[in-house]
N, C-alpha and C positions, 0 to 999 in steps of 0.2 A: 448391554453396557450403557452406563450413563455417560454419554459423551461430554456433557457440560462440566463434569467434575473429574473426568479421567485425567491422569497424568500428574497428580499432585506429588506422588512419591517417585514414580518411575521416570527418570530423565534420560533422554537419548544421548548416545555418545557421538552422534554425527554432527559435525559443524566444520566450516571450512577455514582455511588459512590459519590465523592465529587462534581460531576457536577450536582447534582439534585436540586439545589436551584434556577434554572432559573425560573423567573416569566413569565407569559404570556405577550407577547409584541404585540399581534395581533391588539390591538386598539391604539398602540402608533405610533407616528410619529418620524422620526429620528431627526427632528429639536427640538422637545420638550423633548425627553426622555433621551438623552445621556448627563447628567450633573454631574454625580458623579462617583467615583471609583467603586461603586457597580453596576452601570449601565453598565460600560464597562466590569466588570468581568462577568456579565450576558451575554453580547454580545460575549465575548470570549468563554464562556461555549457553546453558540449556535454554534460556529464554530466547537468545538469538537463534538457536537451532530450531525452535518452533517456527519462526518466520521462514527459515530456509527449507523447511520440510516440504515434501510433495503435497501435503494437505493445504499448503498456502502458496508461497511464491515459487516453490520448486516445480510445481506442475499444475495445481488446481486453478490458480488465479488466471492463467492465460486462457483456460477453458471457460472460466466464469466471468471475470471482469474484462478480460481482453476482447472478447467477442460480443459483449453485451450491447455496445453502442454501434456506430456505423463505420468504425475504422478497421474492423476485422469481422470475418464471417466464418461459419462452419456449416457446411451443407451435408455432413455425414449423418443422415437420418438413421443409418443402420447400426451405429455404434451403441453399445449397451448403456453407457453412461450418459449419453444424449446431451453433449454440449450443444448440438444443433437446436435442441429445445430451448436452451437459454438464449441462443442467438435469435430465435424467432418468438421469444416471449411466451412460450407455451410449456415451460418447465413445471413439473408437479412438485409437491412437497416431498416426494420420494426421490428426487433427482440426486444422483450419486455425488456430483460435484458440490452441490449445496450442502449436503450432509458432511462431506469431507472438510469444507471450509469452516463450518460450524465447529466441528470437532477440533480442527487445528487451532482455531481462534481461542477456544476456551482451555485447551491444553497450554497454550502460551500464556494466557492470563493467569492460570493456576500456578505456573512456574514463577511468574513475576511476583505473585502474592506471597510465595514462600520466602523470597528474598526480602521483600518489604516487611513482612510480619516478623521475621526472625533476626535481621541483621543488627537492630538496635540493642539486642540483648547480649551481644558477643563483644568481647574486648579485643578489637583490632584497631589498626591505625585509623585515626579519625578522618583523614583526607581520603584514604582508600574506601572507608565505609561510606562516606558521602557520595563518592563517585559510583560505586557499585549500586547503591540504592537509587541514585539518579538514573542509572542505566535501566534499572528495572522499571522505574516510573515512566521513562521515555517509551520503552517497549510496550508496557501495558497501555499507555495512551494511544500508541499506534494501532495496537490490536483492537482497542475499543472504538477508535475512529473509523476503522474499516467496518467493524461490526455494526455500528449505529447507522452508517450509510448503506449497508447492505440489507439489514433487517429492521431498522427503526428501533422501537423499544426492545431492549435486550436485558437479561439478568445482569445486574450490577454487583459483581462479586469482588470485594476489595480486601478480603482477609483469607488467610490460608484455610483450606478445607481439611478437616481431619481425615484420618484413614477410615474411620467408621463412616463418615459422610460419603466418602468415595465408593464404599463397598456396599452400601445399602440404598434402597429406594426410599427417599425421604418423602414426607407427607406433602400433599398437594400444595398446601398454603405456605410452605417454607420457600418456594421458589416462584418468583414472579418476573414479569418483564417490566423493568423500570423504565420510566419515561425518557424520551430523547433528551429532554432538558437536564434531567438528573445525570445521565451518562456524559453529556457534554461538560457539565460542571466538574465532574471528576477528571475528564480529559484535560481540561484547562489547568486544574490544580496540579495534576501530575506533571504537565509540561512546564509549568512555572517553577516547580521544584527542580526539574531536570535542567532547565537552562541556567539556573543559578548555581548548580553543583557539578555540572559536567565540564570537563576541560575543553579548551579550544581545539586541541589536537588529541586524537585518541586512536591512532592507527585506523583500523577498519570498523571501529566501534562508534557508538553514538557520541556526539559532541554537543557543546552548547549551541553551535550554529545549527545543527540538525534539529535541536529542540525549538529554537527560535523559528526556523523555517516551517516546521510542522505546526507550531502554535499559530503562525501567521495564516497557514492554510485553514486551520480550524476557525479562526476569527472570520476569514473570508467566507467560509461555508455557512457560518451562522449569521452573515450579513452585518457583522460588526466591522465596517469598512475602515473607520479611523484607526481602530486598534490594529487591524490587519496591516494597513499601510505603515504604521509606526513600527510594528514589530519586524516586518520584512525589511524595513530600512536599516535596522540594526545589523543586517547581514551584508548589505550592499557596501562595497568598498573595503571589505575586510579581508578574510583569508581566501575568499573564493573569487572566481572570475570566469568569463567565457573563453574557451579555447578558440583560436583563430580558425581551426579546421574542425568542422562539425563531426566528421568521421572519427576524429581522434578521441572524442568523448567516449565512444563505445569500443575502442581498440582494446582487445583482451591483453595486449602487452602494455597498456597504459592505464591500468585500473587505478581508481582513487586519485584521478587527476583533479586539478583545481576546480573543475566544474561540478564534481560529484560531492554533494553535501552528505548524503547517506545512501548506501547501497546494500543490498542483500548479497553477501559474498559467497562465492563458490570456487572450488578447485578441482578440476577434472582429473588431475594427476594423483589424487588420493581416492581410494575406493570409498564410495558413499558420500563424497564431498562435492560431486558435480550434480547436474540435473538433466532431465530429458530436454531435448531441444525445444524451445518455445516456438509456437506458431509454425510448425514444421510439416504439416500434412498438406502437401501440394495438391493432392487429389480432391480437396474440398475447399479450394479457393479461400485460404486464410486471409490473404491481403486482397481486398476487392479492387477492381479497376477504378471504381469511383474514388477511392482514396488516392490512387496514383494520379488520376486526372485532376484532382484538386490542387496539385502542385503546379506552379509556373514552370515552364520549360527550363528556366535558368536557376531554379531552386536546387541548391546543393543537397538538400535533405531528402530529396526523392530517392536517390540511390540507396539510402540507408533503410528505406521502406521496401524497396524491391527485393525479391527473393534471390538468394545466393545458393549455388550448388553445395549440397552437403552430402554426408554419407547416407542419410535416410531422409527423403523428402527435400523440400526447399525451405530455407530459413531466411527471414528478413535480415538485411544487412546489419541492422542494429544489434542483433543477437547472434550473428554468425560466429561459430567457433567450430573448428574441426573436432569431430568426436574422438575420444580416447577411451577405449574399453567400454563403449556404450554410453558414455556421458559427455556432456559439454561443460565448459567452465566459465562462461560469460557471467558477469555480475548483473543483478537487476538494479537499475538506477531508480531509487525510490524518491529522492529529492535532488533536483539539479538546480544550478544557479540560474539557468534560463527560466526555469519554472518560477523562481523567486522574482525575477524581473517582470515577468508577465503578470504574476499575481499582484505585485505592487502597482503596476500600471492599471490593472482592473480595479483595485481598491481606490486608487486616486481618482479615477474616472467616476466611480460610484459616489465618492465624497462630493465631487463637483467637476464637471467638464471644464477644462481650461485649454483653449485653442493653442496648439503647439507648445504645451507645457511639458512638465517632467514625464507625464504618462506617455506622451508621444516619443520622447527621447528613449524611454525604456523599451517601448515596442519596436522602435527602429533599430536598436542595438541587435535585437534578435533577427530582424529582417536583413540588416546589413551583413551579418555573419552568414546568412543563407544565400547571399548574392542577389538580394532583391532591393528595389528602390525604396527610399524612405517615404513615409506617408506624412502628410501635413493636414492642417485643418481645411484645406481646400478639397482634400479627398474624404475626410471624415468630419462632417460639418457640425455634428452635435453628439451628445452623450450616447444616444442609441447607436449611431453609426460606429462610434469608437468601441462601444461594448461588443458589437457584433464582430468587429475587426479583431479584437483581442481573443474572442472565443475561436474564431477561425484560425488565428495564428497558433493558438494552443493545439488545435487539431493537427496542424502540420508539424509543429515543433516536438510535441509529445506523443506522436502517433505510436500506438502499440505499447505504451508505457502505463496502461491501466488508469489513465486520468480521464479519458474522454467521457465515459458514462457519468462519472461523478461531476464533471464539468457541466454536462447537460442538465443534471438534476439541480446543481447549485444555481444555474442561470435561468432555470424555468423554461428551458428550450427542448426538453427531451421529447415531448409529443411532436412538435413541429419538425425537429431534425430527423427523428425516426420516420416520420411520414415521407420526408424527402428520400429516404432510403427504401421506401416501399413497404414499411411496416407501420401499421396503425396500433397505437397503444393508448392506454388510459392511465389515470393516476394510480390505479390498482397495480400497475406494472412497475411502479417506481421502486418497490421493495421486493426482495426475494422472499420465498416462503420460509417459515421456520421448518426445519426438518420434521417430517411426520413422526419419526421415532421419538423426538423430544416431546411433541404434543401428546403422544400417547402415554409416555412414561409419567410426565408431570400431571396430566389429566386434570387441568384446572382451567376451564374455559373462561373464567372471569379474570384471573390473575395472569394466565399464560395462554392467551388466545392465539389462533392462527392469524396471519395477516389476511386482509380482505382479498378475495379473488382466488384463493387457493382452497 
């Protein structure tokens, strides 16, 4: 099966909460189906569903991204899928989780491309058309942002693939790994369209605030600090804010609170709309003692990292939810307001260190909510000390939220921080392998090579 193009026609019916009205499209053709606003709404729902699936946030990413850095570990060397190999940086190009993440990513991109390629040709309400198209652009940008940080150069596919293309092995030269710069240019373009055409409020779906926050993170990742600081500032003081109680952010009875900018939504009360419990295998030390020890004794966030009793294994407090018929229903917080504050603090400091300036204020808002003392220029005397403090605060604030590994890559600290955790890595470990199945199918060492070290 060609994973990179699979899923163009067949769209899953699984999606949570208000995304559950997707009809089965497995017998439909793209030419005959997309004729109404309901058709395109269902198609966008399928794009969200790709994120929700067990190939991405539903199950695979906690095994892949969650344990990659130093805030979670997996010592289960006997498991066939070998998340422990990812944890120890010894995964092969045949690793099951890597293959699933690749498949899920390009299924999602393919679904977004259907909407983007077809919606302009259909006569529906102009406002709704812009919103649905903008949602597809936002989701495609998110999928590609993950992909480029996981694999580096990746195929940049921005148009719908035909049925014939999905069902045949195409020639070697027709599929290449586009450069990181090319992929990021598309991500930025997609998010700029999204922020201009998404509404301020959209239930559990993407909003202009989500597009701005993600675009700010993209700028920060690319080292465009002035643009990052400016874009993130557009969110501050708007519709979002910090909850006074850190635990309330993750309360399953308080979903989509004012601190949540965008989350992957789940509902355990509907069959197929929940997910397996994240970080739940207590036998293999998912939350290491080193992370718990990093918190000050007064830090209110520590309790949300500690494991809570569940019906199977132990689950960190952030994601704890009682199982119902074998699934849990906690949402995954992809973009939070506290993340925005810390990103702007980081960007401002990179533009220029200012003693006790706004960057300090933003950092201290996070610390105050956690029950910690504020920091001043007497504590952080220069740009480097402030830089390290923000990175450490992100480790504590966003623990287990799939940010830590990307933070280490962005800040150039992956090698040194992993060495502190007892793991020696090199720059060849910064990227995951391209799945071996894709390498063999494409069979183009020049245009579609394997990443170094695999």
